[in-house]
BAZANU-83141 format. One record per residue (C-alpha): residue number from 1; x, y, z. Coordinates in Angstrom, 1 decimal. Layout:
// BAZANU-83141
(NUM (X Y Z))
...
END
This chain:
// BAZANU-83141
(1 (0.0 0.0 0.0))
(2 (1.4 3.4 -0.9))
(3 (2.5 5.9 1.8))
(4 (0.2 8.9 1.7))
(5 (1.4 10.5 4.9))
(6 (2.9 13.4 3.0))
(7 (-0.4 14.2 1.2))
(8 (-2.3 13.8 4.5))
(9 (0.0 16.2 6.2))
(10 (-0.4 18.8 3.4))
(11 (-4.2 18.4 3.5))
(12 (-4.2 18.9 7.3))
(13 (-2.0 22.0 7.0))
(14 (-4.4 23.3 4.3))
(15 (-7.4 22.6 6.5))
(16 (-5.8 24.3 9.4))
(17 (-5.1 27.4 7.3))
(18 (-8.6 27.5 5.9))
(19 (-10.1 27.1 9.4))
(20 (-7.9 30.0 10.7))
(21 (-9.1 32.1 7.7))
(22 (-12.8 31.4 8.3))
(23 (-12.6 32.3 12.0))
(24 (-12.9 36.0 11.2))
(25 (-15.6 35.2 8.5))
(26 (-18.0 33.5 10.8))
(27 (-20.3 36.5 10.6))
(28 (-20.8 37.3 6.9))
(29 (-22.1 40.8 7.8))
(30 (-18.8 41.9 9.4))
(31 (-16.8 43.8 6.7))
(32 (-13.4 42.6 5.7))
(33 (-10.7 44.6 7.6))
(34 (-9.1 45.8 4.3))
(35 (-12.5 46.9 3.0))
(36 (-13.2 48.8 6.2))
(37 (-9.8 50.5 6.0))
(38 (-10.4 51.6 2.4))
(39 (-13.9 53.0 3.2))
(40 (-12.6 54.8 6.3))
(41 (-9.8 56.5 4.3))
(42 (-10.8 60.1 3.9))
(43 (-9.5 60.6 0.4))
(44 (-10.5 57.2 -1.2))
(45 (-11.0 57.7 -4.9))
(46 (-14.3 56.5 -6.1))
(47 (-15.9 55.5 -9.4))
(48 (-19.5 55.2 -10.6))
(49 (-21.1 51.7 -10.5))
(50 (-24.2 51.6 -12.6))
(51 (-26.1 48.4 -13.1))
(52 (-29.8 47.8 -13.8))
(53 (-31.2 45.7 -11.0))
(54 (-34.8 44.3 -10.7))
(55 (-37.1 46.9 -9.2))
(56 (-38.9 44.1 -7.3))
(57 (-35.9 43.8 -5.0))
(58 (-36.5 47.5 -3.9))
(59 (-32.7 47.9 -3.5))
(60 (-32.8 51.7 -3.7))
(61 (-35.5 52.0 -1.1))
(62 (-33.8 49.5 1.2))
(63 (-30.4 51.3 0.8))
(64 (-32.0 54.6 1.7))
(65 (-33.7 53.1 4.8))
(66 (-30.4 51.5 5.9))
(67 (-28.6 54.8 5.4))
(68 (-31.2 56.6 7.5))
(69 (-30.9 54.0 10.3))
(70 (-27.1 53.8 10.3))
(71 (-25.7 56.9 8.7))
(72 (-23.5 54.8 6.4))
(73 (-23.2 56.4 2.9))
(74 (-25.2 54.8 0.0))
(75 (-22.0 54.1 -1.9))
(76 (-20.4 52.4 1.1))
(77 (-23.4 50.2 1.7))
(78 (-23.2 49.0 -1.9))
(79 (-19.4 48.6 -1.7))
(80 (-19.7 46.5 1.5))
(81 (-22.4 44.3 0.1))
(82 (-20.8 43.6 -3.2))
(83 (-17.3 43.2 -1.7))
(84 (-18.7 40.6 0.9))
(85 (-20.5 38.7 -1.9))
(86 (-17.5 38.6 -4.2))
(87 (-15.1 37.6 -1.5))
(88 (-17.4 34.8 -0.4))
(89 (-17.5 33.6 -4.0))
(90 (-13.7 33.6 -4.1))
(91 (-13.1 36.9 -5.9))
(92 (-11.1 39.1 -3.5))
(93 (-9.7 42.4 -4.7))
(94 (-6.1 42.3 -5.9))
(95 (-4.7 44.9 -3.5))
(96 (-1.0 45.3 -2.9))
(97 (-1.7 46.7 0.6))
(98 (-4.7 47.5 2.8))
(99 (-4.4 51.2 1.8))
(100 (-4.2 50.5 -1.9))
(101 (-7.0 51.9 -4.0))
(102 (-8.4 50.5 -7.2))
(103 (-9.6 52.7 -10.1))
END
């Protein structure tokens, strides 16, 4: 029987690394630390994000209500939601540092 101890050790190390990564992601509503740093930076450059979305989802209304309740800017609400979704799907931003900005 072949010795698979090396592969088992690699898989255990990978599992440990993934578990350590997911500890901070237990709550999907907590913004990623890098995202929060970028949003909190006073002079973060911004670009327009225009997409047609189904009216039935009432996204504009819900964003306005959330803004009224929390004071978080509309653009930041959208950035947090889209960033969390894309990170969860395996598409993190390609930032060189937490303070890097994308255009």
